[in-house]
N, C-alpha and C positions, 0 to 999 in steps of 0.2 A: 940426169940427176941418178944418183945413187938409193937404192930403197932403205930410206933410214928406218927405224926400228927401237923400241922402247926398249931401257934399261932398267933391271928390279936390283935391289941392294938386301943380299941378304945378311945380318947379324947374328951369331951363336949368341947364345944365352946361356948355356950349357955345353957340357962336351958329348961329342961323340952326334952334332946332330947332320942328319943326311938331307943333300940335295940332289932330286931326281929329274934329267933332264927326259921329257917325252917326245917320240916322232910325231911329226905329221904322216898325214896318209889314211888309207884304208884301215891299217891293223894299226892302234897304236902301241908304242913298244918303248920299254925305257932304252935310252943309249948311250948316257953318262951319268955316272953317280960321281957325287963330292961328299966327304964326309968331313965337316968342321970342328975343329975345338972351341971352347968357351973365347968370346970376342974374336974369332976369328968372320972375317966380312969376303962373302963372295958377288961380284957384280959379275949379273948373268941379263943375256939378252934372248932375243927371241929372234930366230930366225928363220929360213928357208927348211930347216929340218926339224928346229923346235920348236913344238906348238903349244907346249905346258911344262910348267915346272911344280914336283910337288915337294915338299920340306916336311922333314920329321925331326919331331925334338922341339924343345924349346928355343923360339928366335923371334926377331923381329925383320920385317920383310917392308923395304920401303921402295912404294912405285908415286909413279907421278898423280896414281888415284888416290894416295894417302897411306896413311902405316898399320900395318897389321901384324898383332902379337898374337902366334900360334901359342902361348898359353892363356889362359881364362884365369888364373888363380888373383 
């Protein structure tokens, strides 16, 4: 059976939301950057190479654990 990983959905609520993929291993590094415009959606998956995702800007993040808003206004 293949290793199944979880997906997250990131929806930009403003122009220029940045999504960073970070690597696994001894040194955590950025390995991928996406820039989203208002109302664009990115579907991301954790893999053998991606251990974390950083979101900069106003966005809604949907996971199996719930919904997270990056702005608290």
